[in-house]
N, C-alpha and C positions, 0 to 999 in steps of 0.2 A: 486429746490424749487417747492412746490406744494401748491396751494391755493384753498381751498374749503370753500364756504359760504353756510350756511343753514339758512332759515327763516321758523320758525314754523315746523322744521323737513324736509323741502323740500329743496333739493339741488338747489341753484340758480347759483352758480359758481363752476366749477370743472376744474381748469386750471393748467396744468403742464408747469412750466416756464423754464424747462430744455432747455438750449441753448439761452435763452433770458436774464435771470437775473443771470446766473452763469458764464458769461465770465470773463476774467481777470479784465476788468475795473470795473464791478459791484462787484467782489470779493474784489478788492482793497479797495473799498468804503464801504464794508460790507453791501451792499444792502440786505434788508430782514432779517438781523441777529439781528437787534434791531431797535427801533424807536417808532413812534406813530401810533395809529390807529384812523382814523377819521370817524365819523358817520355824514352823510350829510343830510341836509334838503333842498329840492329844493325850489327855489324862487316861490312864489305863493301858496305854501302849507300852511295849517294852522300852526301857529307858536307854536304849542304844539307837543312835541314829547316825547315818553317814551321808554325806553329800559329795558328789564328784562332778567336776566340769560344770560349774554354775557359770552361765554366761548372761550378761546384761548388755543389751544393745538398743540404741535408739531406732525405732521403726519409722 
């Protein structure tokens, strides 16, 4: 599994999860194959948040 996150075209995360999320325990539970994506607002930040053009694609 490979996770890459970009914000305004700038790579913020580029993580190869090989050996971490593809072991037998995680495969049995289908980790990363389906589920939810959460967008987090940290405590103390202004309580207004907007997202635009969120794309999810298989790499």
